[in-house]
C-alpha positions, 0 to 999 in steps of 0.5 A: 928749838935748835936743829939738833933738838928737832933731829933728836926728837925725830930720831926718838919718834923713829926709835919708839916702837909705838910710833913704828906700830902706828906707822905700820897700821896706817901703811896697812890701812892705805894698802887695803884701800888700794886693793879690790874686794877679791884681793882683800878677801884672799888676804883675809883668808890667808890671815894677817900678821899677828903683829898688827894687833899691837899696831891697832892697840897703839894707834887707837890707844885701846885697853886690852879688854877692848882690843880682845873684844874687837879682834875676838881673841884673848891678848895671850892668844894674840901674843902667842901668835906673834911669838910663834910667827903665826897669822891671825885667824879669818875672823880677826883678819876680817875685822882688821881689814874692816878697821883699816877700811873705816880708818882710811875713810876717817883719814880722808875726811879729817885729812890727818891720821892723828885726827882720824885716830882721835875721832875713831877712839872717842865716844860719838853722840851720832853713834849713840855715845859708842866709840867708832873703833869698837863699833867696827867689831861688826859690819853693821857697826862699821856701816853706822860709822861710815854713814857718820863719816860720809855725813861729816864729809858732805856737811850733812846731818848724821 
């Protein structure tokens, strides 16, 4: 591959809105990790940008129905919030915070954002065949995902 071909591919990736959204999610995930619980709670109550729903969708390649269930809001409501520059409600914001936290742990375990996103998006036998990202709908589900990630990190059995 010539240097100009590599540059064009890199520029195409930069210009791709999906790529930008994925980068936005991982930046959000990293920023959550840097805060303490009190700071995170304040931001959850204020509400996150509605645009983050697209970032989650593209990062984990979610279908509309799965995304709507995960964030407890219809796609039309999420799109309207983006259009009207509104923030997400507390429930959706808390779920986004949870997803970001678990995803950050997965990124650390797999040492790759792509590998973490793929693992979070695939059915997992240790989780009864459920998909880790969809288990993050509830705190109990997220605890199960964290337990499996911890077992993978330490080489134990989930």
